C-alpha positions in Angstrom: 45.2 -4.1 -21.6 43.5 -3.1 -24.8 42.7 0.6 -25.4 39.9 1.3 -27.8 40.1 4.8 -29.3 36.9 6.6 -30.2 36.8 8.0 -33.6 36.5 11.8 -33.7 33.1 13.3 -34.4 32.6 14.6 -37.9 31.6 18.2 -38.6 28.0 17.2 -39.1 27.8 15.2 -35.8 29.3 18.2 -33.9 26.5 20.4 -35.2 23.9 18.0 -33.6 21.3 19.1 -36.2 21.3 15.7 -37.9 21.1 13.9 -34.6 18.1 16.0 -33.6 16.5 15.3 -36.9 17.1 11.6 -36.4 15.5 11.7 -33.0 12.5 13.6 -34.4 12.1 11.0 -37.1 12.0 8.2 -34.4 9.3 10.2 -32.5 7.2 10.7 -35.7 7.6 7.0 -36.6 6.0 6.0 -33.2 3.3 8.7 -33.5 2.4 7.4 -37.0 2.2 3.8 -35.6 -0.3 5.0 -33.0 -2.4 6.8 -35.6 -2.5 4.3 -38.4 -1.9 0.9 -36.7 -3.8 1.4 -33.4 -4.7 -2.2 -33.0 -1.1 -3.2 -32.7 -0.5 -1.0 -29.6 -0.1 -2.8 -26.3 -3.0 -1.1 -24.6 -6.0 -2.3 -22.6 -9.4 -0.7 -23.0 -9.9 0.1 -19.3 -12.4 -0.4 -17.6 -13.8 -3.0 -20.0 -10.6 -4.9 -20.0 -8.8 -5.3 -16.6 -5.0 -5.4 -16.4 -3.4 -8.6 -15.0 -2.2 -7.8 -11.5 0.6 -10.0 -9.9 0.2 -11.3 -6.3 3.2 -9.2 -5.2 1.7 -5.9 -6.4 1.2 -3.5 -3.6 -2.5 -2.7 -3.7 -5.2 -1.8 -1.1 -4.5 -2.9 2.5 -6.3 -5.7 4.4 -5.9 -6.9 8.0 -5.5 -10.6 8.5 -7.9 -12.4 10.8 -7.4 -14.9 13.6 -9.4 -18.2 13.5 -12.1 -16.6 15.7 -12.6 -13.7 13.3 -10.8 -11.0 15.3 -8.0 -8.9 13.7 -4.6 -10.4 14.1 -3.2 -6.9 14.8 -1.7 -6.6 18.3 -1.7 -2.7 18.1 2.1 -2.4 18.5 2.3 0.6 16.3 5.2 -0.6 14.2 3.3 0.0 10.9 2.4 3.6 11.9 6.0 4.2 12.9 7.4 2.8 9.6 4.9 4.8 7.4 6.7 7.7 5.7 3.4 9.3 4.8 2.0 9.1 8.3 -1.3 7.9 7.1 -1.9 5.0 9.6 -3.8 5.8 12.9 -4.0 3.1 15.6 -5.7 3.0 19.0 -5.1 0.1 21.3 -7.2 -1.4 24.1 -6.9 -4.3 26.5 -7.8 -7.7 25.1 -10.4 -9.9 26.7 -8.3 -13.0 25.6 -5.6 -13.8 28.2 -3.3 -15.0 25.4 -3.2 -11.5 23.8 -2.0 -8.4 25.7 -3.5 -5.7 23.5 -6.0 -5.6 20.6 -6.7 -2.9 18.1 -9.7 -0.7 18.8 -9.2 1.8 15.9 -7.2 1.2 12.8 -7.5 3.8 10.0 -5.5 4.2 6.8 -5.9 7.4 4.8 -5.5 6.2 1.1 -5.2 9.8 -0.1 -1.9 10.3 1.7 -0.7 6.7 1.4 2.1 6.2 -1.1 1.7 2.4 -1.2 5.3 1.8 -0.4 4.7 -1.4 1.6 6.8 -0.4 4.5 3.9 -0.9 6.9 3.3 -4.5 5.8 7.0 -5.2 6.1 7.2 -3.7 9.6 4.4 -5.8 11.0 5.8 -8.4 13.4 2.7 -10.6 13.3 2.0 -10.4 9.6 -1.4 -8.7 10.3 -1.2 -6.1 7.5 -1.0 -7.1 3.9 -1.3 -5.3 0.6 -2.3 -8.2 -1.7 -5.9 -7.4 -2.4 -5.3 -6.5 -6.1 -7.7 -3.6 -5.7 -6.0 -0.7 -7.5 -9.0 1.5 -8.4 -10.5 3.8 -5.7 -13.6 5.8 -6.5 -15.4 7.7 -3.8 -17.4 10.9 -3.7 -15.9 12.5 -0.6 -12.4 12.7 0.9 -13.6 11.0 4.1 -14.6 7.9 2.1 -10.9 7.3 1.2 -10.1 6.6 4.8 -10.3 2.8 5.3 -11.5 2.0 8.8 -11.1 -1.2 10.8 -14.3 -2.7 9.4 -13.2 -2.0 5.9 -9.8 -3.6 6.4 -11.2 -6.9 7.8 -14.0 -7.2 5.2 -12.4 -9.7 2.8 -13.3 -13.2 1.8 -10.8 -16.1 2.1 -12.1 -17.5 -1.2 -10.3 -14.6 -2.9 -6.9 -15.9 -1.7 -7.0 -19.7 -2.4 -3.2 -20.1 -2.5 -2.5 -18.3 0.8 -2.6 -20.7 3.7 -2.8 -17.9 6.3 -5.9 -16.5 4.6 -7.6 -19.9 4.8 -7.3 -19.9 8.6 -9.8 -17.0 8.8 -13.5 -17.7 9.2 -14.9 -19.1 6.0 -11.6 -20.5 4.9 -10.8 -24.1 4.2 -8.5 -24.5 7.2 -10.6 -22.6 9.8 -11.9 -25.7 11.6 -8.5 -27.1 12.3 -7.2 -23.7 13.2 -9.9 -23.2 15.8 -8.9 -26.5 17.4 -5.3 -25.4 17.5 -6.4 -22.0 18.8 -8.2 -23.8 21.6 -11.8 -23.0 20.6 -14.6 -25.5 20.0 -15.8 -26.1 16.5 -19.5 -25.5 16.1 
């Protein structure tokens, strides 16, 4: 085993005054770069230039749809139980479809209290809740407008998610006709 001994600190290093001045010089160097060479900074002029958002980024929520256009949510409450901010409110009702026991009647997400952790999407057993909308900017006039209701969560277009096969099953998607046949409904 090899032991590496540290050299003892000099008298100047023990005072820390020179180390503080060296850190201050680094800070001033970066500040001068921002003042005199602004075009070289890695910034985006928001909102004129939009940032590139990955598909895995946790953004605004959406509810996945079945081929007939109803929400895929079975109102089990797993997402509300997993949410650490307690911002999801669900009410269930009986489903008219005999293949489905319950359906969601009310599904609200309060985006002012949501911490966008993604635990709700991970807890969903039927993959009904996703956070892949790439919508990161929320602008509303009142606090009530920040609450996303069921109609807001199912209002999305499958054309915005061309690489996602499950999104293409929804009405308007490329795989909706064949999904309706599998689901047992007639294609009109």
